[in-house]
N, C-alpha and C positions, 0 to 999 in steps of 0.2 A: 302676438302679445296677448296675455291673459289678464283680464280684469275680473276681480272677485267682489261680488256684493254680499255683505253679511248683514242680514236684517237684525236690528237691535232696537226697534222702536215700539215694541209691544208693551202692554200695560201689566202683564203678568197677574191678571185678576185671579185666575184659578190657582196660582201658586201662593199668593198672599203677600209676596214681597218681590223685589226685582230679582228674578231667578238668574239673570245673566251675571249678577255680582256675587252669587253664592259660591263658596269655596268647594272645590273638588280636589282633595289632597292639598297641594300647595298653591294652586292657582284658581282663579275664578272660572266659571263656566265659559264666559266670553273670551277670556284669555286662552283657554284650551282651544277654543274654536278658531280664533285668529291664528294661533301658532300652526294649526294643521295646514293652513293655506299660505302662510306668509312667504315661505321659500319657493312656492310654486306659482306665485302671482307676481305680475309686474306692478300692479296697484290693487289696493283694497279700498272699497267705498263702503261706508257704514252709515245707513240712516239710523240715527240713534236718539234716544231721549237725552235730555240734558245731563241727567245723573250718570247714565252709561257712558256718554261722551267724556265727562269729567274723569270718570274712573279709568277709562282707557288712556286718556291723555297723561294720567299720572302713573300708568303701568311701567314697570321696569323690564318687562319681558317682550313687549310688542314693539315692532319697528315702526315708529311713528312717521318715518320718512316715506313709507309706502301707503299710509292711511290718509284718506280724505273723508271728512264727516259731512253729511248732508242732513237737512231737516227731515225728520220722520213725518210720514203722512198720516191721515186719519185712518187709512187702511193699509194693509201690507202691500197691496197693489200700487197705491200711490207712493209708498215709501220706495219701492223698487224703481218706479218711474223716475223719481227724484234722483236716485243713484245712477240710473242709466244716463241721465242728462249730464251728470258730473264726470262720466268716464273720460279719461284722457286718451286711452288706447281703445280703439273701436274695431277690434278683430273678433275676439271671443270673450264671452261673459259666463262666469259661474255664479249662480245665485244660491245662497245657502242660509239656513236658519241659524241665527246666533246661538240658539238653545240646543243645537245638535253637536256637542263637542266630541262625540265618539267616532266620527267618520274616519276611516282608515286613509292615511296619506297615499298608500298604494292604490286605493280606489280613485282618488283625485288624479293621480298620474295617469291611470288608465282612461279616465274620462277625457282628460286633455288630449291624449293620443287619439281617441275616437273622434274628437272634434275635427280632425283632419279630413274625415270622410262623411261625417254625419253632423248636420248643423242644428240638431235639436235632440237633447238627451234628458231623460228623467230617471233619476236614481230611485230604487225602491226594492221591493221583494214580492214574490208571488205568495198569495195567501196559502197558509197551511191549515188554518182553522176552517170549520164548516161555516158558511156564510148564510145568514138569514136576512130576509127583508121583512121589516115590521111596518105597522101603521103608526100614527102619532101617539096612540095610547100604549104602545109597547107590545101589542099583539102580533105574533109572527104570522105573516101572510104567506111566505113561501121560502124554500131553501133553494139557493141557486148553485150552479156548477162553479166551483172555485178554480177550475183549471186555468182560466185566463183572467182571474182577478188579480190585478197588480196594485199593491199598496204603495202610493207615491211618497217619496221622501225628498231630501235635497242632499247634495247639490243637484240643481238642474242646470244644464249647460246649453249654450246657443251661440250661433254667430250673432254678433252685435246687431247687424242689419236686420235680421229676422226678428229678434226679440223686441227691438225698438219699434219695428213696424207693427207688431202685435199690440204693444202697449198704446201706441198712438191710435190705432184702429178702434180700440175699446176704451179710450180714455174717459168717456162719459159714463162708463159702468164701473161698479165696485163690488161685483159679486163673484169674481174669480178668486179662488183660494190658493192657487199656485200658478206659476208662470207657464208651465207646459199647457195648461188649459187655454190660455190665451192663444198660444200657437196652434193648438188643435182647432180653436174657433176660427182661425184664419184658413183652415183647410189644409194645413201643412202637416207633414208626417213627423211624429215624435218617436224616437227610439227608446227602448228601455235599457237601463244598466242595472244589473242586480248587485246590490251591495254585498260585500264579502263578510262583513262582521256586524256587530251591534251598532246601529246607527239611530238610536232612540232619541226622540225629542223630549227634553225635560219640560213637562207641562204642570205637574202637581208635585207636592212635597214627597209623595210616595215614590216618584220616579228617581229620587236621589238614593 
């Protein structure tokens, strides 16, 4: 059974308004995202702000029978933990940013298939740009070999038991920016999955 957590509790400070409710063609960003996972998930858990929850509840394209809302936390990490606690099905979990509406459904299907043999997966892409390390004032310190530089995206996918154990282990911390980092900190292996298309996260107005 597949549980999908779609994070929708952010403040959208850099965007200037609730980016999840902005229209892309005929649907909002968050509706596009939900529809990518809807048919491939047994349940969808959404940690959401009150405004986003109300919008989804009034949507005529989302299957509300599959959706459970939970309180968003002060950090992404806490929001995901709240959603994990609410999962009815505790086999496999996909965790995805609500502001990544462009993920290919074929990629989601491949990730679900890979979960049969690998219990931790991180979607992303290998860097093609030259990578520089700087200090705090923006001065370049060095250029690193980009060969093994992997830029993490979502969905990230796990066995429920593993990702819940990772969240419980580090519940007192709030400095993890993605879920695969929690699993890495447990000393467990995380496999990469290279996304096949554009999987951009909408962060600023320019991203639209």
